[in-house]
N, C-alpha and C positions, 0 to 999 in steps of 0.2 A: 479703327478706321479701315475701310475697305479700299484696297489699291487696285486700279485697273491692271489687268494682266498685259504685259508687253513681251513680244518675242525676245528670246534670250540674246540673239546676236546683236541687235542694236544696243542692248544694255551693256554689253562688254566693250563697246567701242571706246568710250571715254576713259574708264579705268585701265584699259589695255595700253593707253598711250605711255604712261610712266613705266609700265612693264617692258614695253618695246624699247624704250630708251635705256633701261637697265641692261637688257639683253645685248643691245648694241655696244654698250660700254664693256661688257664682259667679253664680247667677241673681238673688240678692238685690242685690249690687253696692253698696248703700249701707252699707258697713262702717263701724263706729266707727274713729276714728283709731288707737286702741290695737291693734285687731285687725290693721290694716294693718302696724303695726310688728312684731307678733308672728309673722305668717305666714311671713316668710323664714327664721325659726329653727325652724319646726315640722318640716321634713324631717330636720334633724340630730338633734333630740330623738327623733323617731320611729325614726331609724336606730339610735340607741343601744339602744332597747328591742328592735328587731328583731335587732340583732347579739347581744344577750344571749340572746334566744330561740334563735337559730341555734346558738350555742355550747352551749346547754342540750340541744338535740336533735341536735347534731352534724350540721348541714345546711349543707354548703359550697355547695350549689347555690343555696339561697335567699340565702345571704350574698353570693354573686357577683351575683345579680340585684339585690340591694339596692345593691351598689356601682355597678352600671350606672345605676340610677335616680339615685343621688347624683352620679355623674359628669355626667350630662346636666343635672341641676339646677344644678351649679356652673359648668359650661362654657358653657351656652347664652347667658346674658347677655353674657359676655365675647366669644364668637364673633360675636354680633350686632353688637357695637361694633367689634371689631378685625379680624375676618376673615369677613365675611358670605358670601364665596364658598365657605367651607368648610361652611356649615350643611347643605346638601343631602347632601354626602358624609359628614359626621358623623352625620346622621340615618340614612343607610344603614348606616354602621358600627355605630351603636347598636342598630338593629333586628336586624342579623345576629348581633351578639355576644349580644344578649338571647336570640335563638332558639337559638344554639349552647349557651349555658349551661342553657337550659330542657330541651333534648334530651339533654344530656350527663349521664348518670347518674353517681351517686357510686360510685366503685370503689376509692378509696384512702383514706388517713387524711385527716382534715379539713384539716390544715395543708398537706399536699402538694397536695391537690385544690384548695384555695383559692389557693395560689400559682400553680398551672398556669392556673387560670381568670383570675386577675388578670394574669398574663403575657400571655395572649391578648388581653385588653382593651388593655393597654399597647402591645402590638405594633401593633394596628390604629390606635390614636391616634398613635403615632409615625410610622407610614407616611404618614398624612395631613399631619402637621406637617412632616415632612422633604421631602415632595414639593413643598409650596408651591402657590400658586395656579396657576402655569403648568404645573407637573408633574401635578397632579391633573386639570386640564382636558385636558392632552395624553393622559393615560392613559385617562380615561373619556369624553372628548368633551364638548362643551357641549350639554347636554340641557335641555329645558324642557317643561313641560306645556302642551299646546295645547288649544284648543276649550273644551268645557264644564268640563273639569277645571282650567282656568287660574285660576279664582277661589280655588282651594284654597291657592295660594301655597306649594305643596310641589314641590320639584324632582323630576323623574321618577324619578331613581335612589332618592331617599328614599321616594317613594310605592310603588315596586315592592318595596323591602325591607320596608316596613311591611305591605303586603298579604301578602307571602309569609310573614312571621313570624306575622301574625295567623291565616292559614290553618293553619300548622303547629301553633300552640298550640291552635286550635279542634279540630283532628283529634286531638291528644293528649288533650284533655279528654274528648272524646266516646268515645275508644277505651278509656282506662284509668280515668277517673272517680275521680281522687284529689283530696282537698281542696287539696293543694299546687298542683296544676295549675290549679284554679279561681282561686287567688290570683295565680298567674303570669299567667293570661289577663286578669284584671281589671286587674292592675298594668300590663300592656302596653297595654290599651285606654286607661287614664288618660293614660299618657305619649304614646301616639299622638295623642290629642286635643290635648294641651298643647304638644307640641314645635313644631308649625308656627307657633304664636304665642308661644312661650316667649321668644324673643329680644326681642320688643317688650313682652311682658307678664310680667315675672319673678315678680310676685306670684301670678298665675294658675298659672304653672308650679310654684311652690313649693307651692301648695295641692294641685294634682293629684298632685305627687310624694309629698306627705304621704299622700294617699289611697292611692296605689299601694303605698307602704311599709306602711301599715296593713293593706291587703288581704293582702300577703305574710305579715305577722306573724300576722294572724287565721287565715289558712288553715293556717299551720304549727301553730298551737295546735289547730285543728280536726283536723288529721291526728294530732296527739298524742292527742286524745280518741278517734279511731278506733282507734289502736293499743292504747289502754288498755281500751276498752269493747267493741270488736267482735272477734269471732273471725275470724282471718285465713283460715281454711279455708272456713267455711260462710257468712260474712257476717252471721251472727246476732249479736245482743248476747251478750256473754259473762257469766261468773259475777259479775264485779264490777258490771256493769249490773243483773243480777238482784238482787243484794244491796241496791243502792241503791233499786231499784223497790219491793222488799218493805219497806224501811225507811220509804219515803214512804207506803206504804199504811196504816201506823199501825194503828188499831183497826177499820178497815173490813172488811167481809166480802169474802173472795175465795177462790177455789179454786185449788189448785196441783197440777199433774200432773207426775210424773216419767216420762219415756219412755226406753226402752233398746232398742237394736237387738239383735234376737235372733241368737245365734251369731255375733257380730261377729268374735270371735277366729278363727273358722273361715274367714271371708272373707280376713282378712289372711294366715293360714297357707297357705290353698289358692291364692289368686289374687294375693297380694302387697299391699303397702301402697297402691299406686296405686289398685287396685280398692276397697280399704277407704276411701280418701279419696272416691272417686266415690259410694260408698254413703252416706257421711255427708253429702255435698253434696245428694244426692237426697232423703234424709230431711229435711234442713233445709229444702229448698225446699217440700216438702209440708207440714211443720209451720208454715212461715211463712204458709200459706194457710188455717190452721185457722179455721173459722167461729166465731160466737158471741162475738166480741170478745176472743179469746185472743191472747196475746203469747208468742212462742217465744224461748227462750234456749238457748245451748249451755252445759250445766252442766260438762262435762268428759268427755274420752274419747268413748265412744259414747252418753253420757247427755245428754238434753235436758230442759228444763223449760218448761212452759206455764203461764201465769198468766192467770186469768179474773177480772178485777175485778168485784165486785158480784154474783157468782154462787156458788151452792152446788155441792158436788161432784155432786149428782144432776142439776142443771141443765146442767152442762157435759159430762156423760158422753156424750150423743148427739153432741156436736161432736167429742169425742175418738174415738168410734167411727167417725165419718165420715172423719177423717184417717187412722185406722188402716187402714180399708178401702182408702183411696186409695193408701197405701204398699204394701199387699199386692197391689193390682191393677196397680201400675206395672210396665211391661214393660222391664226392664233386661237387656240382652243383652251378652255378652262376645264379642269377636272375638280371634283370635290377634294378639298384639302386633305381629309384622312386617306383618300385613295391615291394621292399624289406620291410617287416614289421618291425616297430621299436621295438616292444615288442618281447623279446626272446621266451616267451612261445607261442605266436602266430606263430612265425617262426617255432618252433618245430612241432606244429600241422599241418602246411602246408607242411612240408617235407614229401615226399612220396605221396602227393596228386597231384591234377592237377597242382598246381604251381611248385611242384618239378619235375613233368614229363616234363613240358615245359622249365625248366631251362637248361642252357647249361652245359654239363658235363666238368669237369676239371680233367685231368689226372695228378697225382703227383707221381713221382718216386724218389728214392734215390739211390745213389751209396755209397758203403762202402769199406773201407780198414781196415784190422785188422792185428795187430802184437802182439807178446807176449814178456814179459821180459825174458831174458835168458843171457847166457854168452856173446853173441854178443851185446845185448842191455841191459845194466845194469841200466842206469839212466832213469827217466821218459821222459826227453827231447828226448832221443834217441828212445824210444818206440813210442812217438807221431810222430816223424819225419818218422819213418819206416811205421807207419800206414798211414801217409799222402802219402808216396810213393805208397803204395798199393792202396790208394784211387785214385791217378792219373792214375794208370793202369786200374782201373775200369772205370774211365771216358774215357780213350783212347780206351778201349775195347768195347765201345758202351753204357755205363751207365746202370743203373738199375741192378746192380749185386754186389756181394761180392767177393773181392779178398784178398788173404792172402799174407803177406809180404814174399818175398823170397830173400835171399842173392844173388842168381844168377840173379834175376830179369828177368826170362825168360818170354817173351811176352805171354800173354794169360793164364799163369798159375794161377789157382784160388785155 
């Protein structure tokens, strides 16, 4: 499934809330005794909720990352007491396994995928346990952090693994912009903060691991919201989001416009569905920038909807004309498929150059019909139906125009 790219900052908002609460508790420090007793059990309670969410959405990747967090929460106090020599190597193992699970996309059934990921974690843990103190030291050498980094109390192998994993997760978030990656990044930051002190401060580790698990769970629910309410091709809110928006508008005044790409079937039949998808993405990008406070939605197929809260149909018509002209003036050119560069950046550099001048121009236009809520049109379904009727008039009138809904339905009235 293709996910629309979202800027990373909004994605971090919801999973950052539990992290901010955990940091506030750490800074408070004067906890009631009852809270101190409850905190060690919080990661396990949150893990049950997270596991149920993972099974609901069939996400073995998030489930494996949850197991990574739980493994560190359970093992760190015991390692600090019984095998402090293994903390640095265990930290490096944890960071690398976390990165592998985050980068390893889901390609099989959930049970098979989860078993493979769990086996990978167990293999690394068994290698450290079987090697023993002397074996690990002989394999990796006795390394320590020197100079200004010495006060971090983090073995250098663990520090390198944490930095490498943090860089990989940051690049992944910036490149693809998915809610799930935002939760993975925040969960890793929480654990990277807590692990160096976790052996001596298990309560602090439990609190931060709870925040990490909550961030994973919240981001997974956020991704479910994206799947349900955002159109995967254009990135616009979909029909379900439109219906909820209109329901919340209630009895307030608003104008609603239906937009349809002219001769869209001809684009698909002549140039193929790939070009048709490009046309839809271009139109969606222009509609997203509609002035006047309008909000764009993908209604379905080649149809889009624009909602203008607090405006009449006559007030929003100039804004619709503006976006209609922008779509008509957009220079969309087609190159032969074998000559089309695979890299997006290379394609952007070639646009406007010789290849762009030799490409075939593609003219895209849209027709629009607009209606407003009023005494004659009280419910959203009636407003949509009226806007559709105005859209049909725009089509019958020659396309590439905006028509207002009229109760008299006089031909040619706009």
